N, C-alpha and C positions, 0 to 999 in steps of 0.2 A: 400370439401378441394381441394385447387388448387395443381398443380403439384409440385411447389417449396416447399410447406408445406409438401406434402407427402414424397418427397425426404428427407427433413430435419428430419422428424420424424422417417422415416424407415431406412435411409441409414447413418445417422449421430447419433452416440451414444448420448443418452439423459441423462441429470442429474436430471430432475424432470419430473413429469407427467403433468406439466402445465407451459411450457415456455411462454414467452411473445408473440412469433410468429410474431414479426414485420418484414416485408420485408424491408430491407434497400438497397436502390439503391446508395445513396451517402451521404456524410457528409461534413459539412463545419462549422467552428467556433463552436458555441454552439448547432448547429442543425443537426439532422439526417433527411433524406428524403426518402420516400417510392417511389416505381415505379410510383404511380399515383400522385406524387407531394405533398402529405401531409407532413408537417414538424413537427418534435418533438423536443422540447428543452430538451437537455440532462443535467439534474440537478445532475447527478452522475458521469459525466466524464468517461463513460464506466467502472464504478466501479474503479475510481481512476486513470485511465490511461491518459485521455486526459486533463491534467491540463492546457495546453495552448490552448485548443480547438482542434477540429478535423482538420487535414490537414493544419496545420499552414504553410503558404507559405515558410517561412524560413527553416522549417524542410523538406518540400518537395524538395526544391532546394538542400539542403545538401544531401539528399538521391540520387537525380538524379546525382549529381556530383560524388558521390562514385560509383554509378552503372557504370559510364563510366571508372572507374579505375579497380576495381575487386570486386568480391563477395568473397565467402569462398575460402581460399587458403591452409589452414592447420589447424590441431587441435590446441586448445588453448596452448599457451606457447612456440611455436617453432619458428615462423617467426615474424619478426619485421614489424608492419604495422602502418601507420600514424594515422588512426582514433582512434584505442584503445590507442595509446600513448598520443594523444591530450586529450582524455577523462580522462585518469588517471592523467595527469598534471592538468587539470582543476578541477576535483573533489578534489584532494588532496590540491590544493591551496585554496579551499573554506572551508576546514575542519581543525580542530585542528592538531597540529604537530604530535601527536601520531598516527593519522589516515593517514598514508602516503604511503600505498601500497594497490592496488586494485586487486581483482580477479573478472573478468567479467564472468557472467553466462547468462542463458536464461530466468530466471523467479524469482519471489520472493521466492517461496518455495525452489528452488535450492540454492538461496543465503543463506537461513536459514540452509539448509542441510550442505552447505560448512562451515558456521560459527560454527555449532555444532561440526563437525569433527575437525575443526581447534582448538577449545577450548579443546577438549579431547586430541588431539595430543600434544598440547603445554603444558598442565598441567600433562599429564599422569594420569588423574583421569577420572572417569566414571559418577559420579553423576551430574545430571542436575536439576536445579530448574526452574520451570515455574510458571504460574499464572492461576488461575481459571478465565474464561472469555476470555482467550487469543485465538487468531487465528494466526497461523504462516504458514499455507499451508496444502496441502492435500497429499503430499508424506509421506512415513512412518515415517521418522524422524521428520518432521514438524508436522505431525498429533500427534505424541507422546507427543509433548510439547504444543499442543493446548488444550484448556480447555473444549470443548464441548464433554461431555462423550457420548451423544447420537450419535454423528457423528463418534465416535471412536470404539464403542463396536464390530461392525461387522468385524473389521480388526485386532483384537488382535490375537496373542501377538504383542505388539509394543516394542519400546525401553525400556530396563530395566533401573533401577536406576533414574527414573524421579519422582520428588516430586513437589507437587503443593501447592502454598501459595495463600492467599487472597490478591488481589491487593490493594495497598495503606494502608496496615496495618503494621505500623512500628514494632509493638510488635512481628510480626511473622518472622522478618528478622534474628533472632537468629538461624533459621534453616540453614542458610548459614554457613558452617564450612570449615575447611582445607581439607575436603574430596570432596568439591563441585568443579567440573570442571568449570561450567558455570551457570550463571543466564541469561535466555533469557526473555526479556520483551519488550512490546510495550510501548514507552513513553506515547502515548495516545492509550488506548485500543480501537480498531476500531470496530470489530465485536460484542463486548460486548455492543456497543451503545455509543461510544465516552465518555469513562471514563477517567477523567483527574486527575492525582495524584497531591499531594501537592509538593511544592519545598522541604520541609523538608523530605518528604518520599524519594524522588529521591536522595537527598544528603546522607541520611542514608543508602540507598541501595549501593551507590558508596563507602561509607566508609566501609561498611561490606565486600564488595568484596575486597577492598584494604587490609583489615586486614587479609583475609584468602587466598590471592593469587588466588582468583576466577576471571575468565574472565567474564566481563559484556558485554552482547550482547544486543544492541538496534535494534529491528526490526522496521525500518522506511519505510516499504514497502507502507503502506497507508498514514502515517503522514508526509513523507518527500516530497521534491521537492516543497516547498512553501505552502503546504496545510494549515498549521497553522499560516502563516504569517512570519515564519522564513524558511530558506531553509530546515532545519531539526528541528524537534520538540524538540530535546534534548537541543537546544539553549535556550529554555524557562526556563530550570531548573538548569543552572550553573553546569552541570555535563557533562563528556565526557565518552563515552563507550570505551571498549577495541576493540570491533568489531561492526561495523555498517553495517546493511543490507538495501539495497534499491532496488526498481524495479518499477513496475507500471508506474508512470508518467515519470520516467527517460528517456524512449525511445521516448517520444513524439508521441506514437502510435505504435511503433515497440517493439518486445519482447526483453527485456534486464534486467538483474539484476546484483547486485554486492555485495560482502562482502568486507569490507575495514578494515584493521587493521594496525599494525606496520610492518615494513620490518622484524624485528626480529621474530615476531610471524609467519608471512607468510613463512619465510624461513624453518620452521619446516615441511612444506609440500613437501620439495624437497628431503628429505632423510629419510631412515628408516620408511617406504619405499619411494623410489623414486616414483614420480607421486602419491603422497599421496592424491591428488584430481585432477581430470582430466575431461574435457568436450570437445566434438568435436566442438560444435558451439559457445562456450563461446568467448566473444570478437568479435563477428561477425562484420566485418568492416562497413556494412551498418547500423546495429543497433547502433553501436558506433557513426557513423556520425550523426544519428538522435538525439542521446543523447547529443552530443556536441552542436548541433543546439538548442536543448531544453533549455540547460543551458544558452546559449547566449540570447535566447528570454526572459527568466526570468530576466536576468540582463539588457538587452538593453531596454526592455519595462517597466522596473521598476515595475514588477507585484507584488512584495512583498509589495510595498508601500501602495497598496489599499486593500489588503486582509482583514484587520481588519475593515475598514470602510464598505466594502461590506458585511462582516459578520454581522455587527451591523444593516445594512439596512434590511437584511433578518429577523433578530431577532425582530426588531421593527414592521415590517409589518406582522409578524406571531403571534402576540399576540391574543390569543383566549381562552375563558374559558374552552373549551374541551381539551386543551393541558395540560397535567399534568406537563411536564417539557421540557425545551429546554436545551440540553447540547451542548455547542459549544466552539470550539477554532478555530479562523480564519474562514475559509470557510469549516469547517468540523462540521456537525450537526447531532445530533440525536433528533428527535421530538417525544416525548413519549405520548402515549395515554392509555386509560383504558385497551384496549385489542388488541390482534392480529387481531381480526375481524375488528376493527375500522381502523387499519393500512391498511389492505387489501382493504377495501372500498375506502380509500383515494388514495392509489396507483393506483387502477383501475380507479377511477374517473379522476385522473390526466392524466393517459394514454389516456383515451378516449378524453381528451381535449388538447392533444398535449404536455404534460409535463411528462418527465420520472423521476420518483423517484424510490426508491427501499427500501427493508427492510434489517434487519440484521439477519444473521443466528442464532445468540445466544442472540438476544434481539428482539423477534418478535413483541413486543408491541410498537416498535419505528420504524420510517422510516428515511432513510438517505437523506441528501442533501450534495453534495460535487461537486459543479459546476466547470466548467473551471474558472481559476483565472481571465481571461480576460472577463468574463461576464459583461455586462453593467448594470448600474443602471436601465435603462428602462426595460431591460430583467428581472431583479430581480423583479421589480414591477409587471410585467405581470405574472411571475411565482407565486408570492405570492398571487395574486388575485385568480388564479386558485386553489391554495392549500386551501385558506380560503373558497372558494366556496365548495370545496370538504368536508372540515370539517363541513360546515353548513348542508350538507346532512345527517350527522350522526343522527340516530334516526328517520329519516323520513320514 
């Protein structure tokens, strides 16, 4: 074991007993590079973060310009700063009218924590409804509304008054009542293996929340920022949430999240108690500058225009009798196999041949593909050849 691996394993807290242990020296576009010059195509965008590729020059330039102005100057909500202002103006201009007020935080799970607090404060109710298969983060509140019981049991007790429904089952929506503060849902369930609901289901969910004064929270931390071919996945379903959460790809590689609601709803965090939600680093000016640049890249390079065609290209090239199912929306894939062992063999083979794929925590018999949106057709063809070669090794 080399020195860097020894430090990583002994001095940095570990999350598994078997990390990938790739030494990364640099990154550019869809590639990661090791110190010895080997390159790896990143087909998972750093698990959803690098949707416009690594180190996009426009984002790098925006970061450098902000560095020359100032870094952190005050806790969230006290000083007026241009880059958070611009980000709020841009985001709300791209969203429906009711989503007109942003609260910037540092991560996806923080965005969901803020959204849950906001819904409980605004409604003066405590019951939350979530969904089996959901993943909303790893902090206590987010974990409480996530569906993977195995990941939760060691950390109980969690939030009380949380009920779970089966996703995409209209007949279960009667569980939403006038006692329900919020329903939190991923429009596309990510960690469950890219589960896509029907339009009818999403419309029924919206109607049930309307009828009961229940706040509808859409967690778009994985599915947002163009991943599905729309800027946000809810646009596929003709429904609008009361609170939208986003993170991951928003910062173009820097850590930032947001929960977005109406000004009326957000105002409830300013009183009884004052500072109803607070964060030291939320709205960090450098991260907001990176997010502004990311949104500009998506628009200026018209990245959404090619998401569906690139997704179709992947799907056509990955036809194989060993694949049980391909679930896809845009450039968000779950490729399902007979077993988790098959998935592990494919992921490891791809890694050995310079392609980074990954599995799902709550769907271990599928692996994920979610590449940068600006991946080229030539890169797609190369990646798919390696994946098919990996599949062909199964059973040998």
